[in-house]
BAFI-3210 file (N, C-alpha, C; in Angstrom, 3 decimals, decimal comma, padded with zeros to 6 digits):
// residues 277
n [1|2|3|4|5|6|7|8|9|10|11|12|13|14|15|16|17|18|19|20|21|22|23|24|25|26|27|28|29|30|31|32|33|34|35|36|37|38|39|40|41|42|43|44|45|46|47|48|49|50|51|52|53|54|55|56|57|58|59|60|61|62|63|64|65|66|67|68|69|70|71|72|73|74|75|76|77|78|79|80|81|82|83|84|85|86|87|88|89|90|91|92|93|94|95|96|97|98|99|100|101|102|103|104|105|106|107|108|109|110|111|112|113|114|115|116|117|118|119|120|121|122|123|124|125|126|127|128|129|130|131|132|133|134|135|136|137|138|139|140|141|142|143|144|145|146|147|148|149|150|151|152|153|154|155|156|157|158|159|160|161|162|163|164|165|166|167|168|169|170|171|172|173|174|175|176|177|178|179|180|181|182|183|184|185|186|187|188|189|190|191|192|193|194|195|196|197|198|199|200|201|202|203|204|205|206|207|208|209|210|211|212|213|214|215|216|217|218|219|220|221|222|223|224|225|226|227|228|229|230|231|232|233|234|235|236|237|238|239|240|241|242|243|244|245|246|247|248|249|250|251|252|253|254|255|256|257|258|259|260|261|262|263|264|265|266|267|268|269|270|271|272|273|274|275|276|277]
n.u [056,208|055,946|056,446|059,121|060,353|059,811|061,273|063,857|064,051|063,861|066,170|068,097|067,548|068,183|070,909|071,796|071,172|072,944|075,358|078,853|081,515|083,614|086,955|089,470|092,886|096,488|099,686|102,734|103,433|104,445|104,494|103,055|100,686|098,865|097,936|097,371|095,488|096,272|097,664|100,403|100,919|102,667|101,257|099,996|098,556|095,188|092,548|090,188|090,270|092,826|096,244|099,335|100,925|102,489|100,938|099,252|096,525|093,354|092,102|089,430|089,078|091,382|092,145|092,352|094,941|096,495|099,220|100,059|102,841|105,637|107,028|105,639|103,869|100,647|097,117|094,397|091,289|089,552|087,259|085,181|083,571|081,542|083,508|085,883|088,586|088,859|090,587|089,143|089,584|092,385|095,074|097,843|099,549|100,205|103,315|105,575|107,812|107,630|109,370|110,966|110,281|112,759|112,980|111,646|110,533|110,840|108,515|105,530|106,532|108,332|107,068|106,990|106,597|103,808|103,812|106,371|108,561|107,329|108,766|110,302|109,576|109,995|108,292|106,555|103,483|100,089|099,826|102,281|103,859|106,258|106,002|106,331|106,495|107,232|106,305|103,700|103,518|101,859|099,396|096,997|097,705|096,675|098,140|098,788|099,629|099,528|098,747|098,095|097,137|096,381|094,630|092,978|093,110|093,840|092,001|089,817|090,804|091,424|088,875|087,552|088,979|088,347|085,639|085,851|087,108|085,042|083,291|084,360|084,014|083,063|084,551|087,095|088,242|090,193|092,364|093,254|094,992|095,315|097,369|098,803|101,092|102,676|103,268|104,257|106,133|107,275|105,249|103,185|102,476|102,167|099,719|098,417|097,977|096,353|094,038|093,392|092,840|090,714|088,767|088,135|086,844|088,253|088,896|090,869|091,848|092,712|094,363|097,154|098,486|101,226|104,317|107,503|111,086|111,997|113,970|113,934|111,279|111,210|112,936|111,419|109,209|110,417|111,330|108,967|108,259|106,501|106,743|107,762|108,610|107,315|108,584|111,089|109,894|107,346|105,786|104,382|105,176|103,191|102,385|099,450|098,647|097,737|098,609|098,050|099,167|100,310|100,028|102,595|104,202|104,442|103,758|100,607|098,645|098,156|096,656|096,034|095,473|092,192|090,000|088,837|086,659|085,093|083,710|084,887|087,532|087,181|086,316|088,621|090,478|089,274|089,261|092,020|092,717|091,159|092,271|094,655|094,068]
n.v [124,666|121,847|121,470|122,294|120,363|118,102|118,645|118,598|115,910|114,699|115,634|114,401|111,735|111,616|112,139|109,832|107,982|108,704|107,755|106,894|109,222|108,720|108,293|108,034|107,071|107,171|105,817|105,125|102,364|102,628|101,356|098,482|097,293|094,916|093,952|096,217|097,280|099,118|100,993|102,596|105,190|106,873|109,169|110,575|113,785|113,909|114,673|117,101|116,315|116,027|117,283|115,986|113,745|111,858|109,442|107,413|105,157|104,034|100,740|099,143|096,380|094,173|092,049|093,058|093,839|091,731|090,513|093,063|095,149|097,052|099,547|098,927|100,257|101,513|101,491|102,892|103,022|105,393|105,663|108,072|108,596|109,298|110,869|109,515|108,287|105,545|102,871|101,085|099,533|098,177|097,856|096,645|098,950|098,352|096,752|097,896|099,141|101,546|104,566|104,584|106,630|108,616|110,378|109,293|108,154|105,615|104,248|102,690|101,150|102,747|104,195|104,724|102,015|100,831|101,157|102,088|104,819|108,062|110,213|113,190|116,715|120,215|122,899|125,663|127,112|128,035|130,490|131,537|130,623|128,510|124,959|121,812|118,208|117,051|118,894|118,229|115,985|113,672|114,141|112,750|112,516|113,318|113,067|114,402|114,953|117,571|120,010|123,457|124,153|121,795|119,770|117,579|114,996|116,175|118,273|116,588|114,769|116,531|117,543|115,216|114,739|117,056|116,640|114,432|115,657|117,306|115,369|114,270|113,163|115,456|115,163|114,285|116,054|117,963|116,399|115,622|116,339|117,852|117,745|119,067|118,851|120,752|119,929|121,684|123,905|126,251|127,765|127,638|129,662|130,618|132,092|131,290|128,604|128,883|129,945|127,812|125,730|126,869|127,127|124,478|123,744|123,252|123,314|125,569|125,884|123,538|122,478|122,295|123,739|123,259|124,682|125,687|126,278|125,034|122,924|121,931|121,082|119,154|117,246|116,262|115,242|113,167|111,569|110,567|109,103|109,908|110,901|113,635|117,136|119,796|119,362|120,588|120,647|121,130|119,000|116,837|114,251|112,111|110,268|109,226|109,173|108,893|109,430|108,079|109,092|108,130|109,217|108,860|109,316|107,395|105,658|104,699|103,854|103,552|105,142|104,450|106,025|107,263|105,968|105,927|106,653|109,492|108,940|106,547|107,379|109,290|107,597|105,965|107,905|108,889|106,557|106,083|108,409|108,115|105,812|106,829|108,111]
n.w [110,661|110,603|107,909|107,692|109,288|107,772|105,464|106,512|107,296|104,796|103,585|105,184|104,605|101,881|102,040|103,291|101,309|099,323|100,228|100,968|100,118|097,326|096,219|093,778|093,584|093,172|094,077|095,951|097,920|101,231|103,696|105,317|107,524|108,429|110,850|112,263|110,684|108,725|106,016|104,583|102,367|099,845|098,202|095,129|094,203|095,231|093,562|094,561|097,169|098,710|098,724|097,267|099,447|102,094|103,942|106,417|106,028|107,214|106,712|105,147|105,261|106,510|104,893|102,366|102,118|101,506|099,767|099,187|099,208|100,542|098,408|096,115|093,367|093,385|092,635|094,325|096,124|097,973|100,593|102,032|104,880|107,689|108,900|108,455|106,579|104,485|102,956|100,448|098,294|096,575|094,327|092,361|090,286|087,316|086,262|087,254|089,820|092,452|093,445|096,529|099,393|100,268|102,317|104,336|107,605|108,538|108,508|109,862|111,906|113,176|115,076|118,520|120,860|122,905|126,470|126,655|127,688|126,939|124,558|125,710|125,377|124,731|123,812|122,233|123,170|122,104|123,277|123,327|125,346|127,050|126,946|128,227|128,016|130,385|132,235|132,424|133,870|135,938|134,945|132,627|129,238|125,971|122,991|119,780|116,266|114,017|111,425|110,677|108,107|107,033|104,760|105,097|107,038|109,540|110,557|110,998|112,904|115,050|115,543|116,434|118,793|120,176|120,652|122,324|124,468|125,413|126,305|128,557|131,917|134,500|136,879|136,193|134,473|135,125|135,314|132,895|129,894|126,690|123,814|120,901|118,333|115,851|112,407|110,665|111,334|110,318|109,236|111,059|113,404|116,902|117,043|114,686|115,285|117,500|116,312|114,640|116,530|117,996|116,022|115,601|117,876|120,233|123,735|125,012|127,525|128,580|126,673|124,627|121,801|119,871|118,778|117,371|116,866|113,646|113,572|116,166|116,427|114,406|115,453|117,612|116,211|114,763|116,860|117,812|115,651|113,614|111,063|109,075|109,329|107,236|103,974|101,618|099,116|099,785|100,505|103,002|105,216|106,984|109,657|110,847|113,992|117,390|120,805|123,962|126,944|130,059|133,565|134,545|132,437|130,458|127,363|127,076|125,317|121,774|118,989|115,862|112,694|111,761|112,673|115,295|117,993|119,546|121,932|122,799|123,161|125,204|127,226|127,586|128,408|130,747|132,268|132,562|133,956|136,238|137,323|138,054|140,314]
ca.u [057,094|055,911|057,099|060,569|060,786|059,754|062,415|065,058|064,065|064,145|067,588|068,853|067,347|068,950|072,325|072,043|071,110|074,146|076,430|080,150|082,224|084,661|088,038|090,487|094,207|097,652|100,823|103,709|103,264|105,595|104,464|101,822|100,492|097,522|097,523|096,842|094,506|096,838|098,609|101,005|101,105|103,159|100,307|099,919|097,385|093,863|091,724|088,990|090,398|094,049|097,426|100,264|101,579|102,630|100,196|098,649|095,071|092,621|091,695|088,112|089,239|092,807|092,380|092,708|096,380|097,201|100,016|100,508|104,153|106,320|107,699|104,723|103,022|099,292|095,890|093,528|090,056|089,255|085,892|085,125|082,253|081,586|084,772|086,973|089,040|089,196|090,892|088,158|090,096|093,775|095,675|099,090|099,391|101,189|104,360|106,724|107,891|107,763|110,547|110,689|110,432|114,031|112,858|110,760|110,978|110,906|107,201|104,730|107,326|109,128|106,263|107,376|105,578|103,120|104,533|107,662|108,473|107,067|109,860|109,984|109,719|109,669|107,971|105,845|102,058|099,332|099,947|103,679|104,510|106,877|105,244|107,048|105,750|107,568|105,471|102,368|103,590|100,757|098,161|096,861|097,882|096,380|099,064|098,697|100,449|098,669|099,197|096,921|096,617|096,136|093,340|092,184|092,970|094,066|090,765|088,974|091,399|091,235|087,453|087,244|089,555|087,574|084,412|086,240|087,359|083,749|082,570|085,003|083,257|083,595|085,467|088,450|088,690|091,421|093,440|093,523|095,490|095,438|098,518|098,935|102,359|102,583|104,209|104,601|106,505|107,628|104,019|102,256|102,795|101,216|098,413|097,789|097,516|095,208|092,871|093,066|092,202|089,427|087,838|087,720|086,101|089,096|088,919|092,293|092,268|093,390|094,880|098,305|098,875|102,646|105,212|108,845|112,055|111,813|114,881|113,476|110,033|111,551|113,514|110,314|108,426|111,138|111,378|107,671|108,094|105,265|106,990|108,699|108,004|107,141|109,809|111,320|108,938|106,023|105,079|104,510|104,975|102,379|101,783|098,312|098,598|097,600|099,206|097,563|100,339|099,808|100,593|104,019|104,929|104,564|102,744|099,656|097,888|098,316|095,471|096,445|094,431|091,075|088,845|088,518|085,519|085,223|083,206|085,893|088,665|086,805|086,303|090,003|091,102|088,679|089,731|093,418|092,739|090,594|093,240|095,754|093,628]
ca.v [123,840|120,489|121,471|122,367|119,061|117,163|118,957|118,118|114,454|114,339|115,895|113,347|110,488|111,710|112,017|108,412|107,274|108,996|106,897|107,525|109,835|107,826|108,961|107,136|107,657|106,326|106,144|104,081|101,836|102,824|100,372|097,704|096,637|094,346|093,783|097,505|097,739|100,350|101,001|103,917|105,399|108,155|109,282|111,791|114,598|113,303|115,843|117,314|115,784|116,438|117,329|114,871|113,618|110,482|109,241|106,095|105,110|102,880|099,806|098,605|094,959|093,840|091,084|093,814|094,076|090,510|090,710|094,450|095,241|098,334|099,737|098,719|101,353|100,975|102,284|102,564|103,796|105,856|105,995|109,057|108,515|109,423|111,521|108,541|107,836|104,128|102,218|100,022|098,706|098,489|096,911|097,125|099,776|097,889|095,847|098,630|099,497|102,977|105,029|104,776|107,987|108,608|111,224|108,609|108,023|104,222|103,642|102,577|100,524|103,768|104,757|104,027|101,061|101,045|100,854|102,778|106,242|108,987|111,185|114,503|117,853|121,539|123,739|126,898|126,912|129,048|131,768|131,934|130,156|127,188|123,831|120,549|117,031|116,851|119,779|117,630|114,752|113,598|114,201|111,915|113,391|112,797|113,788|114,134|115,795|118,152|121,342|124,317|124,173|120,417|119,766|116,367|114,251|116,931|118,823|115,484|114,273|117,535|117,582|114,042|114,928|118,113|116,021|113,623|116,597|117,745|114,244|113,807|113,438|116,640|114,847|113,967|117,008|118,638|115,412|115,268|117,438|117,560|118,423|118,873|119,403|121,032|119,379|122,790|124,982|127,499|128,514|127,593|130,505|130,411|132,651|130,424|127,400|129,280|130,041|126,452|125,005|127,483|126,815|123,073|123,518|122,856|124,133|125,860|125,922|122,266|121,977|123,041|123,595|123,536|124,936|126,030|126,267|123,818|121,836|121,336|120,355|117,981|116,259|115,639|114,477|111,932|110,720|109,887|108,273|110,279|111,468|114,747|118,448|120,098|119,271|121,735|120,648|121,413|117,779|116,413|112,835|112,192|109,078|109,658|108,361|109,646|108,721|108,280|109,042|108,035|110,245|108,619|109,652|106,236|105,515|103,679|103,343|104,260|105,092|104,702|106,413|108,100|105,130|105,825|107,524|110,388|108,284|105,579|108,149|109,857|106,486|105,582|108,992|108,912|105,370|106,316|109,454|107,555|104,868|107,603|108,613]
ca.w [111,466|110,060|106,592|107,928|109,779|106,654|104,590|107,185|107,205|103,414|103,336|105,855|103,854|100,647|102,384|103,536|100,034|098,536|100,699|101,174|098,993|096,850|095,501|093,233|093,756|092,894|094,925|096,242|099,270|102,118|104,780|105,420|108,822|108,457|112,242|112,708|109,707|108,186|104,906|104,435|100,931|099,321|097,097|094,333|094,535|095,089|093,223|095,352|098,519|099,396|097,869|097,411|100,743|102,569|105,187|106,597|105,901|107,710|105,658|105,458|105,569|106,419|103,812|101,166|102,101|101,114|098,567|099,081|099,833|100,365|097,135|095,004|092,915|093,472|092,527|095,453|096,238|099,321|100,989|103,102|105,509|109,151|109,249|108,370|105,268|104,483|101,689|100,221|097,194|096,268|093,386|091,768|089,082|086,348|086,739|087,760|091,226|092,686|094,152|097,943|099,915|100,993|103,501|105,264|108,989|108,922|108,439|111,081|112,962|113,854|116,173|119,757|121,311|124,170|127,712|126,638|128,058|125,834|124,428|126,250|124,467|125,247|122,669|122,564|122,959|121,364|123,978|123,306|126,569|126,932|127,477|128,074|128,459|131,798|133,050|132,502|134,653|136,885|134,171|131,439|128,071|124,637|122,109|118,346|115,396|113,000|111,003|110,541|106,740|106,597|104,074|105,249|108,296|110,787|111,128|111,464|114,139|116,104|115,862|117,253|120,123|120,835|121,153|123,481|125,565|125,942|126,900|129,783|133,142|135,198|137,975|135,727|133,463|135,529|135,321|131,500|129,064|125,265|123,207|119,452|117,845|114,428|111,429|109,770|112,260|109,637|108,981|112,192|114,539|117,996|116,727|113,681|115,965|118,324|115,439|114,202|117,623|118,324|114,944|115,708|119,107|121,354|124,945|125,136|128,929|128,860|125,381|124,121|120,396|120,076|117,670|117,815|115,768|112,845|113,929|117,428|116,161|113,604|116,373|118,343|115,241|114,450|118,055|117,896|114,459|112,923|109,741|108,977|109,129|105,816|103,206|100,743|098,004|100,337|100,898|104,390|105,522|108,198|110,243|111,662|115,211|118,631|121,936|125,317|127,813|131,423|134,458|134,765|131,225|129,574|126,315|127,528|124,177|120,504|118,131|114,482|111,762|112,202|113,009|116,716|118,242|120,690|123,131|123,246|123,671|126,502|128,188|127,882|129,164|132,077|132,979|132,939|134,975|137,457|137,867|138,631|141,600]
c.u [057,149|056,630|058,625|061,114|060,809|060,922|063,707|065,171|064,388|065,602|068,459|068,753|068,162|070,442|072,692|072,066|072,366|075,308|077,747|080,663|083,387|085,676|089,035|091,842|095,284|098,790|101,731|103,546|104,559|105,653|103,095|101,776|099,057|097,013|096,948|095,740|094,953|097,717|099,092|101,398|101,632|102,351|100,422|098,704|096,099|092,893|090,442|089,095|091,634|095,218|098,281|100,885|101,765|101,887|099,650|097,138|094,526|092,178|090,378|088,181|090,723|093,133|092,748|094,217|097,178|097,924|100,499|101,810|104,749|107,075|106,799|103,989|101,606|098,254|095,029|092,323|089,805|087,769|085,972|083,707|082,421|082,950|085,962|087,289|089,396|089,536|089,927|088,550|091,525|094,312|096,956|098,795|100,468|102,247|105,520|106,649|108,050|109,065|110,207|110,954|111,670|113,973|112,069|111,378|111,094|109,563|106,546|105,501|108,183|108,379|106,607|106,248|104,918|103,984|105,923|107,483|108,220|108,213|109,432|110,156|109,477|109,514|107,172|104,366|101,403|099,358|101,382|104,459|105,152|106,003|106,032|106,145|106,005|106,688|104,063|102,365|102,545|099,399|098,176|096,893|097,467|097,157|098,823|099,563|099,595|099,390|097,988|096,310|096,384|094,739|092,451|092,129|093,054|092,789|089,828|089,479|091,163|089,775|087,035|087,752|088,824|086,264|084,708|086,491|086,045|083,013|083,225|084,112|083,881|084,667|086,886|089,011|089,982|092,611|093,888|093,975|095,600|096,620|098,593|100,195|102,272|103,633|104,682|105,024|106,876|106,404|103,137|102,801|101,847|099,818|097,681|097,242|096,339|093,939|092,423|092,308|090,829|088,371|087,312|087,081|086,925|088,943|090,386|092,763|092,967|093,923|096,012|098,530|100,300|103,421|106,585|109,789|111,952|112,712|114,435|112,192|110,335|112,132|112,409|109,500|109,103|111,224|110,063|107,365|106,903|105,510|108,048|107,908|107,960|108,496|109,928|110,350|107,504|105,281|105,351|104,295|104,333|101,858|100,680|098,198|098,502|098,094|098,483|098,757|099,862|100,490|102,072|104,861|105,171|103,461|101,831|098,906|098,173|097,050|095,910|095,237|093,356|089,896|088,736|087,515|085,713|084,789|084,228|087,116|088,363|086,799|087,720|090,697|090,581|089,150|091,157|093,522|092,202|091,550|094,394|095,366|093,209]
c.v [122,407|120,415|121,489|121,018|118,035|117,380|118,425|116,605|113,989|114,533|114,820|112,030|110,481|111,559|110,567|107,631|107,513|108,128|107,635|108,213|108,912|108,599|107,916|107,827|106,657|106,751|104,949|103,659|102,016|101,766|099,708|097,060|096,145|094,197|095,068|098,015|099,008|100,073|102,436|104,098|106,804|108,416|110,608|112,612|113,798|114,443|115,915|116,856|116,300|116,466|116,085|114,896|112,137|110,366|107,823|106,202|103,879|102,042|099,157|097,139|094,628|092,844|091,788|093,970|092,824|090,741|092,131|094,593|096,624|098,385|099,543|100,013|100,813|102,015|101,899|103,495|104,108|106,104|107,009|109,081|108,572|109,913|110,570|108,262|106,355|103,673|101,051|099,135|099,138|097,415|097,500|097,889|099,378|097,008|096,569|098,863|100,996|103,302|105,206|106,208|108,037|109,472|110,535|108,381|106,571|103,547|103,529|101,935|101,529|104,412|104,011|103,158|101,471|100,532|101,478|104,216|107,103|109,985|112,567|115,564|119,121|122,470|124,950|126,727|128,100|130,418|132,283|131,496|128,790|126,113|122,559|119,402|116,792|117,708|119,225|116,320|114,777|113,703|113,127|112,855|112,646|113,665|113,398|115,129|116,258|119,352|122,134|124,304|122,776|120,321|118,581|115,829|115,101|117,547|117,741|114,983|115,247|117,624|116,404|114,225|116,027|117,547|115,140|114,508|117,025|116,618|113,709|114,097|114,613|116,316|114,514|115,022|117,717|117,687|115,029|116,505|116,955|118,356|118,061|119,591|119,584|120,276|120,455|124,012|126,297|128,373|128,634|128,389|130,172|130,934|131,793|129,158|127,705|129,339|128,660|125,701|125,543|127,121|125,390|122,744|123,094|123,836|124,368|125,957|124,628|121,629|122,886|122,699|124,131|123,706|125,283|126,102|124,961|122,659|121,141|120,535|119,078|116,874|115,519|114,739|113,143|111,004|109,962|109,064|108,620|110,983|112,543|116,051|118,696|120,097|120,466|121,808|120,889|120,194|117,452|114,912|112,759|110,819|109,561|108,701|109,304|108,776|109,080|108,049|109,092|109,066|110,065|108,888|108,487|106,236|104,360|103,054|104,193|104,070|105,456|105,098|107,261|107,298|104,872|106,926|108,328|109,712|107,303|106,291|108,702|108,776|106,101|106,639|109,030|107,722|105,567|107,357|108,945|106,597|105,589|108,210|110,049]
c.w [110,919|108,721|106,753|108,397|108,651|105,710|105,194|107,098|105,798|103,095|103,964|105,101|102,569|100,913|102,620|102,235|099,210|098,953|100,815|099,907|098,612|096,014|095,027|093,256|093,353|093,805|095,110|097,701|100,057|103,216|104,801|106,790|108,903|109,885|112,829|111,790|109,009|106,967|104,733|102,974|100,661|098,059|096,359|094,785|094,302|094,827|094,033|096,783|099,240|098,418|098,053|098,809|101,036|103,879|105,238|106,550|106,627|106,514|106,065|105,883|105,438|105,309|102,505|101,018|101,736|099,794|098,357|099,856|099,623|099,046|095,931|094,657|092,791|093,054|093,728|095,466|097,709|099,479|102,125|103,651|107,021|109,637|109,226|106,917|105,384|103,068|101,529|099,044|096,926|095,337|092,836|090,487|088,092|087,006|087,393|089,252|091,342|093,376|095,627|098,364|100,784|102,246|104,602|106,621|109,428|108,964|109,800|112,226|113,713|115,018|117,457|120,301|122,621|125,320|127,758|127,125|126,820|125,749|124,931|125,170|125,249|124,056|123,162|122,234|122,255|122,030|123,990|124,531|126,363|127,559|127,192|128,483|129,946|132,709|133,235|133,279|135,762|136,207|133,091|130,235|126,810|123,653|120,664|117,587|114,222|112,378|110,531|109,149|106,178|105,982|104,402|106,662|109,556|111,367|111,666|112,813|115,291|116,511|116,730|118,671|120,890|121,395|122,363|124,695|126,232|126,678|128,163|130,988|133,890|136,231|137,508|134,776|133,834|135,601|133,914|130,734|127,623|124,709|121,731|118,989|116,340|113,623|110,456|110,587|111,583|109,397|110,214|113,379|115,697|117,680|115,696|114,331|116,894|117,475|114,973|115,303|117,978|117,294|115,053|117,046|120,299|122,520|125,283|126,583|129,338|127,579|124,917|122,652|120,284|118,781|118,234|116,628|114,985|113,246|115,212|117,230|115,388|114,478|117,127|117,417|114,948|115,656|118,241|116,640|113,614|111,592|109,768|109,017|107,628|105,103|102,262|099,587|098,479|100,820|102,356|104,480|106,899|108,573|111,175|112,842|116,400|119,777|123,233|126,236|129,256|132,336|134,781|133,517|130,281|128,519|126,709|126,362|122,950|119,676|116,710|113,639|112,409|112,727|114,509|117,038|119,520|121,983|123,696|123,814|125,059|127,584|128,585|128,734|130,593|132,909|133,455|134,043|136,301|138,140|138,544|139,974|141,581]
res [m|r|r|a|a|a|v|a|l|l|a|a|a|l|a|c|e|r|g|p|e|l|y|d|a|v|g|v|v|e|d|v|r|a|d|l|g|q|v|m|i|d|h|e|e|i|p|g|l|m|p|a|m|t|m|n|f|d|v|a|d|p|a|l|l|q|g|v|e|p|g|q|r|v|r|f|r|l|s|f|e|n|r|i|y|r|v|v|a|i|e|r|a|g|d|g|e|g|e|p|n|v|a|g|s|g|g|l|d|a|v|p|p|e|a|e|p|a|p|d|f|e|l|v|d|q|d|g|n|p|r|s|l|a|s|l|r|g|k|v|v|l|l|d|f|v|w|a|n|c|p|g|p|c|p|i|l|t|g|t|h|a|r|a|q|k|e|l|p|p|e|v|r|d|k|v|w|f|a|s|i|t|l|d|p|e|r|d|t|p|e|a|l|r|q|y|g|t|k|r|g|a|d|l|s|t|w|s|f|l|t|g|p|p|a|e|v|d|k|v|v|k|e|y|g|v|g|t|v|r|l|r|d|g|e|i|e|h|v|v|v|s|f|l|i|d|p|q|g|r|i|a|k|r|y|f|g|l|a|h|h|a|e|d|l|a|h|d|l|a|t|a|a|g|a|a|g]
***
């Protein structure tokens, strides 16, 4: 028993000594929001991490974004630690400019602001049943956008939300609902989303994983300003943002990127649910 404990402690110590995983990448800047600590990049494949896609990243220090502008081709370094991707270095890649992503949704400013009504939707859940936002009126809703074959941010985001779901106080659990809308409706059948959610620890009794006809899903995705469904070349534009929607259907809070913790989410959800009575 002592030997096993010693081995475990040694393994933990070695993991700490290794520090964060680091990845170098190149891409074209789509948007910059130092006030949100976010930069959106249409990046090439990052070997060993994720395929080419457009997504926003948390930035270790907003000062890194000084002089960074949309349209610039950049080299950047990602740190992956504690389930969060962070840009820890960024610089222009030569003197040339990159090609903007014409399929883009308008960048981070396209995300609807707090205090505005959340756009309604009616899609199909993991059981094949219709589910609309209007049907959840009276509950606090945590809404995000993922897809089942996402190699990077989606499993992390869903895992964080699953932990927040488990940490909710018993007295408010029936007042809170989780909803995840796919960005890949052509592939993400209800059964595929059920398997995805179950694998990440979601309690499906209060969580809807939603899909539907691609045109209908794309409309919802664009109304929330979170990118596009899968494009013909297979690439996905993904603004990583979650929405806390109050019982009246308003956007109470937005969480950009992955740098929010389950404990804080659970606190915000419980507070909103408690305030609703």
